[in-house]
N, C-alpha and C positions, 0 to 999 in steps of 0.2 A: 540294421541296415545303413540308414543316414547317418547314424554316428562314426560309420566308419567312411564314409564318403567324405562328411564334414573333418573329420581329422585330417584325412589325405590333404585335401583342399588348405586347410589353415598351415601344415607343414609343408608344403608347395610353396604358398607364399611366403612363410618365414623363410625356407633357403635362401628363396631369391631375394630377399629382403636382406639376408644377412650377406649374400654375395656381392649385391649393391653395394653395402656399406663397407665390406672388405677392399675395394676398389677406389673408395674415397679417401682423400688426405685428411688425416687427423686434423690438420687445422680447418678444413673445411668444414669438418663435421662439429667442431667447437664455435666454430662462428654461427653455423646455424642452431645449435642448440641454445646459446646465448641469445641469438634473436626471438625464439621460440619462447623463451625462458622470458623475456622482456615484453615479448606482446601479451603473454598469459599473463604477467603480472599488471600490465596496465588493463587489460582487460576486469581482471578480477577488481583491481581499484575502481574502475568504472561501477562495475556488478554494485560492489558495497556502497559507494556513495551514492547511488539512486536507489537502491533496493534493501540496503543493509539494516535498516530498521526492520522491515520486515521479513528478512531471512533470518535474521537472530531472536526474534519477539517469540516466534513457535518452539522452536527446540527448546529453549530456555524456558519458557512457561511450560511446556510438556515435561522438560525434566523437572522442575520445582512441583509439579504435581505427582511426580514419579515419589518424590520426598514426601510428599502426605500418605504413601501407604495404599493410596485407591486400589482396589483389587477388583479384577474382571470388566474394567472398562476398555471398549474396543477404541481404536483411532477414531471412528465416526464420534463415537460419546467423548472423547478427550478432545476435539475440536470442538464440539459444540461446548463444553464446560470450558474452553481458552475463551472464545467468543463471548461467553457469561463474565468470565471476569476480565476482559478487557472492556467490556462495555460499562462495567461498576466500577474499575479504575480511572477510566475517564471522567466520570462522573463525580468521582471524589468519594465512591461510597465502599470502596474494599479496599485493603491494604493487608499484605501479608503479616502485617505486624498485627498483634492483638491490642495494640494501644489505640490506634483508630476506630476500635469497633466499637464505642459510645457516640460516635460522632456520626448517627442513623439520620439520613433524612429521606423523606417517603418518595415510594418509588413512582414513576409516572407509569400510566396504564400502558402505554406502549412497550415500556422495559418490563413491565410484570409480562406481558405476551410473550415478549422476547425469551425473556429468561426459562419460561415453560415451555417453548418451543412449539406455540400456538399461533395460529394466524389469526390476526385480529379482525381480518375484513370477513373471515367464514363466521357463522353461526355456531357456538362454542357452548355446549352444554356443559351441566356441573359433572356430568360422570368424565367426558374429556379431560377437565382443570384437573380433576381427583387422578385418574389414570396418568397425567403428564407428569402430575407432582409426584406420585407414586414412584414411578420410573427414576426420577432425579433424585429423591430421597433414598431409595435402597441403595444407591452408589455414595452420598455424600452424607448421611446421617450419622451422627456424632459417636453412635455406636458402635457403627462400622470403621470409623477414624476419627479420634477426639480431633483431629487438625482441623476439620473442618465443619467445626461447629460455627463459623462465620457465616459459611456459606451457606449453610441449613438453615440458618435465620432469617437469610435474604430469600431464601426459595419460599419460605414459607410466609413472609410478608408479599411476595407476588403473588402467590396464591389466594391469599385473603383478598389482595387489591382485585384479581380477575373475578373471583367469586360475586365480590360486591358490584362488578362491572357488568355482569350478566344479570343480574338481580332485579 
């Protein structure tokens, strides 16, 4: 019943809008559209100037992860993986090129906790570390997708660091 009411309301609004537009001269319509277009483009330019780096980074990274043929990842897991890749790229330890894979520097303890999505301030047990490790490795293990071998080695290194930290 609600859909019928909404349809009638939308069609009524559409009718009055078309009736209003038909009474306006075409010059006034073109001037208004031109003004709206210019204001919209200026707003879009300001948006990309201020936040373009962040707006474009996430979709491009998610698209590149899709190229890795990662199967069964939820959007939450993709965002976590995106954060992991960004953290490692900022520190210079990850690149999508395999040429840079030999330049490994050790991961700090706080980064190892971030990689495994563990809270450094809470008491973490060996079982918690292994659960987090297995959860990530199920998605990025080289047997699942050969393109993720570099990520898998970083997660292995993070697990070792956290286990040494809690011992």
